N, C-alpha and C positions, 0 to 999 in steps of 0.2 A: 847331665847336659850333653855329654858327648853322644849319648844314645839318641837323643832328640835331634842333634845336629846331623847325624848320619842319615836318618830317614828324610830329613828335609833336603839334604844334599842329593839323596837318591831321587826324591820327587822332582827336584829342579831340573836335573839332566833329562828326565823323561819328558818334561814340559818343553824343554828347549828344542829337541828334535822336531816336535810338532810345529813349533814356531819357526824353526830354521827353514823348512821348505817354503813357507810363506815369504820369508825374507829373500831367499834365493830367487824365487819367481818374481818378486818385486824388483830386485836388483837388475836382472837382465832386461826387464821391461823398461826400467829407467835408463839403462845403458843403450838399449836398442833405439830409443827415440833420438838421442843425439847422433848415433851412428847412421840411422836412416836419414836424418836431416843432412848429414855430411855427404852421403852418396849422391843425392840429386844435385847438390851444389857442384860436386866434383864432376859428375857426368855432364852437367850443363856447361861447365868450363871447358871440358874436353870437346864437347860438340861445338862450342863457340870457336875453339882453336882450330878444329878440323874443317869447319864449314867455310867455304869461300865467301867473299863479299857478295851481297845481293845481286849486283849487276852481272857478275861472272856466272852465278847460278842460273840466271835467266838465259844468258847466252848459251850455256852448255845444254840446258833443257831444250831450247829452241833448235839447237844443232842436232841433238839426239832425235827429236821429233821429226826433223827434216830428213835425217838419214833413214829413219824407220819408214817414212812415207816413200822415199826413193826406193828402198828395198822392197816394200810392198808392191809398188808399181812395176818394178822389174820382175818380181815373182809372178805377178798376175799376167804380165805380158808373156813370160816364158810358159806358164801353164796354158794360156790361151793358144799359143803357137803349137804346143805339144798336143792339145786337144784338137786343133785343126788338122794336124798331121794324122792323128789317130782316126779322125772322122773320115779322112780321105782313104786311109787303109781299110777301114771298115766298109766303106761304100764299095771299094774295089772287091773286097772279099765277098760281100753279099751279092754283088753282080756276078762274080765267078760262080757262086753257088747256084744262082738262077740259071746261068748258062749250062752248067753241069746237069741240072735237073732237066732242062729243055732238051739237051743232047741225049739224055737217057730215056726220054719219052718214046722214041722210036724203038728202042730195044725192049721197052716195057710192052709196047703194042705187039711185038712179035712173040714175046715169051709168055705174057700173062693175058693180054687181051687189050682191045682198043679202049675199052672203058677205063682201065687203069692207066693207060697212056694219057687219056684226057685228064685224069686226076693229076698226073705228073705235070702236064702242060699248065693246068690251073695253078698248081703250086709254084711253078716257075714264073708265071705271070704275077702272082702275089709277091714272090721274093723280088722280082724286078721292080714292082711298084714300090716296095719298101726301100729298095736301093735308091730309086729316084727321089722319094720323099726325104731320105737321109741326106742325099746330095744337095737338095734344094734348101734345106734349113741350115742356119748358122749354129755355132756351138752353143750360144746362149739360149736360143730357142729350144734346142735339144735338151739342154740341162733343165729348162723350165718344164718341158714335156715329161721328163723323167721324174721331176718332183711331183707333178700333178698325178702321174701314174701311181707313185708310191703312196701318196695320200689317199687315193681312191681305193686301191687294193694292196695293202701292205703284205698280205700273206702271199699273193702271187709274186710280188716283187722279191720277197725273201726266197721263195722257191726258185725263181729265175736266177737270182744271184748265186744260189747254191749250185744250180745246174751249170751255170757259166764257170763257176770256180772249179767244179769237178772236171769239166772239159779242158780248161786251161791247165789244171794239174796233170791230167793225162797227157796233154801235148808236151808240157815241159818234161815230164818223166820220160816219155818216149824219145824226146830230143836228146836228153842226157844219156840214155842207154845207147844211142847210136854213136856217140863220140868216145 
């Protein structure tokens, strides 16, 4: 009898470990449900304690929206003023370039020939025309023109932006070398 009891005892422990993982997986699932149910209740209570009354929330939201609209209006006004100032500077610079080209036309006549001097005067006329168009338009119209140009020919716009960036980088670099 003792011999039969030992094999039965050995067989039972082997069966228990197989059943044990099932029980341990069942227990956490059973304990997880009440724990999960408690967390939302605690979170809901914490939110209820932290949240101000409804009337105060609406007042704060309205104040934040009002402040953001005021900030947006101020930023738009500042950007428009800066754009106007930049437009004036650009108009003056383009006008100066036109004048420089026109003044150089006489020297070009003497050194290279009258035909090339005429090309220089034509270029000066084109630059002056561009300066007058730039001066006549307001910033909003210029921005819309730029949008239309980019939509029509994005490759040219990207190339022009790269060229302008290169020129500006060279100007800034040469300015920092002098100081």
